[in-house]
N, C-alpha and C positions, 0 to 999 in steps of 0.2 A: 826615910822620912818622906812621904808623899803628901802633897797638898792638893792635887788635881781634883780628887773626889772627896775632900774633906767636907762633911755636911755642915760644919761651922763656918765654911767659906763659900761653898758652891751652892747656888740657887738654880734650880732647873725645873722642867715641867712637872706639875702636880704637887709641888711642894708649898705648903702654906707658909708664906714669908712673913716674919715679923721682925722688922729692923731693929725694934727696942731690944730684942734678945741677942743681938750681935754686938758683943762687947768690943769697944775700940781699943782695948789693950790685950786682946787675945793673943797668945803667943805661939799656939799649936806646938808645944813641946820644945820650942826653941829656947835653950837654957839662957842665953845671954847675947850681947851684941857681938862678941867674938865669934860664937858659933854662927850667927846670922851672916857675918862677913865671909866665913868659910863656905857657907851654903850658896851665897851670892857668887863668889868667884867660881865655884864649881858649876853652877847653872850657866854663867857667862861663857865658860868653855864649852858647854854642850850646845848653847844657842849658836855660838860661832861655827861649830862643826855642822850642826844641823842646817844652818842657813845655806852653807856651800851645797848641801845636798839638795835642799829646797830649790835653789837656783838652777842647779843642773838638771834636776828631774823636770821642772818646769810644768808640773801638773796641779800644784796647790799654790794658794797664797795665804797669808796670815794676816788678819786685821785685829789689832788690839785697840780697844776702846777704853779710854780713861775718863772717868767722871768723878768729881769730888766737889765739896765745899772749898772755899778759899783757904790757902794755907795748909792743905793736905799733903802736898808734895808731889803733885803730878810731874812737873818738869824734872825734878831731880830723880824720880823714880825711873822715868823713861831714860834718862841719861845713865843712870847706874845699871839698869837691867840690860840694856843693849850696848854696853860698852864692848868695843871690839868687833862689832858686826861690820860687814862690808857695806859702806855707805851707797854703793852702786845698787845694792839690793834692798835698800831700806829708805822709808820716807815717812816723815812726821808732817801731819796736817793739823794746824790749829784753827778751829773755827771760831771767828769772832762774830760780832752782830752782822746779820746778813746784809749784803749790798742791795741796791736798786735791782740789779740784774737777777740776783738770787731771789728776791721777793717776787719777781715776775715768773717764778717757777714754782712747782710743788716743793714742800718742805724737805723732801729727801733728794732732790736734784743735785744740789751742790755736794752731797756726801757720796752719792753714786759716782760722781765724776772723779772722786778722789780714792775710790776703792783700789787697793793694790792689784797689779797684774799677777799673773801666774809666776812663781819663782820669786815674789817679793814679799817682804815684811812691811806692813803699813800701820802707822799709829795715828789714831784720832785722838788729839788732846782737846777734849770736849767734842761734841758730835750732834747727830740729829737728835740725841736725847734731850738737848736744850729746849727742844720743841715741846716737851712734856714736863719739863722741870722749870726753868726760869719762866717760860711762858705760861706755865700753870700758876705760878706764884704771882706773876705779872701779866694777867690776861689781857691788858690793854695793848700788849705786844702783838697778840694775835689779831686783835680787832684792826690793827694798822697793816695787815698782810693782804688786804683787798680779796679775802676769799668770799666767794658767792654765798650769801645767806648769813654771813657774820658781820652784822653791822653795829653790835653792842656786845658788852660783856654778857648780857643776859642770854645771847645766842650760843654761848658756850656751855652746852648742856653736858651732863655726864656722857651722853651718847657721843658727843664730839670727841671727847678724849678717848673713849672706847675705841672709836674708829682710828684715831692716831696710833693707839697701841697696836691695833690690828695691822695697820699699814707697816709699822715698824717690824712686827713679827714675820709678816709675809715677806717683806724685803730681805731680812736677815736669812730666813730659811731659803729663799731663791739664791742668795749668795752661797750658802753652805752646799746647796745642791750642785752648784757649779764650781766647787773647788776651793771656795774661801773659807778658811777656818776663822770663825768669829769668836773673840774672847773678850768679855766685857768686865772691866774692873771698876767698882765703886770703892774708892779709898776713904774708908769710913773713920774720919777723925772726930774726936770728941769736942764738945763745945768748950770745955775748960782748957783743953789742949790748943785749940784755935785761939783762945784768949792769950794764952802764954806766947804763942807765935806772933800774935798781932803786937803784943807788948814789946817783943824782942826787936821787931822791925822799927819801933818807935825808939827804943833805948839804946840800940847799937847802931852807931853811925854808919857802918858798912852795909847795913841792912835798910836804911832809910828809903832807898830807892824803891824797895819792894812795896812799901805802904801806900795804899790806895783808900782815901776816905770813903769811896764808894762801897768798899767791902764792909765797912761798918753798917751801912744801911741794909745790906743783904744779911748781915749777922743777926740784925734785929728781927729778921723774918725766919729764923732758924726753925720753929715748929712747922711753919708752912713748907720749908724745903724738906724737912724730914718726911712729912706726909707725901710730898711729890715723889721723893725717892722710893718710899714705901710702895706707892701706887705704881711707879714705872717699872721697878724690879719685879714686882708680883705679877704684872701683866705682860712682861716681855721676855721673861726667863724661859728659855726652851732647851730641848735636848741638843740641838745643833748650834745654839747660841746661848750658852749659860752665862749667868752673872757670877762674879766672884766678889764677895763683900770683904774687903781687905782691911783689918784693923790697922789704923794709920797713926795712932799715938806714939809709936816707936818706929822711927823711919827706917833704921837698919833691918829690923824684922819685917817691916812692911816690904821693903825691897827684895828681901830674900824670898818671901812667899810669892810675890809676883814673878820673880825670875824663875823659881822652881816650876810654877805652873806653866810658863811659857816653855821652858825647857821640856818639861814632861809631855806637854801637847805636841811639840815637835817630834820627840822621840816616838810617841805613839803612832805617828803617821807612817813609820816604818819606811822613811824615804831612802832611795837608793840612787846611786849614779847610773845613768843610762848604760845598758849593755852595749858593748861593741861587736858588731857582726863580722862575719869572715872577711867580707869586701873590705871593711875598715881596717882590719888586722893586716890583710895583704897590702894595702896602701901604706900603712905605717911601716911595714917591714921594707917596702920599696924606698920610702923616704929615709929610712935609717941608712940604707946602703948609699944613697946619694949623699947624705950629709957626712958619712964616715970617709968617703971617697974624695971629698972636696980638698 
């Protein structure tokens, strides 16, 4: 069972993308949650094994970008998929509203600074895509960024957004050409499922801390967000930086799909431990003699 190139999940160059045709309850032949758990655990083992080779080879890095509507399960997915990885080679960056310093730079600056180095796996929990998602739904945010020529929402023409998509594509292609494998996941939760999860946050005391009244305001803008995701994915999906639209109504199945895609991507890199030369072999033989004679 391979998900990496599943046309119902992957969006890449030249594909006419229609978000409305991506079912939020698609299971990709995963029979039930028990099978999903087995797939997840198998993928966890593969990711652990491949991460060790990734770190030793030191010629690639992996950047996994997670975007989703509220309550889709980004945090729990990251936690489940990357269970057991070596924390020394793993970093999660969560991007909140930009600071004054960040606003004084271009919109990719803070993300570029957080790109994982070779040998590392990096996670962006939300990312530069907020600049063409929440900022497109709330254009006043862009007006406040002090960008030359952008003095009102009327200045945010279609060409402005086209240029932002182009900047993102070029940046991600640059990363790919320099050894960073870019995987982008949109956790596609349905509106009805989001409603159920919000209600559980209200009804279950142990989940009350998760409830944020601001999420309700964003939920009211659902159609605008879906259009923003439609446009962003269509305009930034590429051969070297594909999008994966992951059905998120069933969390165990969602996590299994993401884990399998990450594992399959790492396996396809054909990573190897560095070869040891004759000089190093001789040095190890000498060290062994010294140690055995102590």
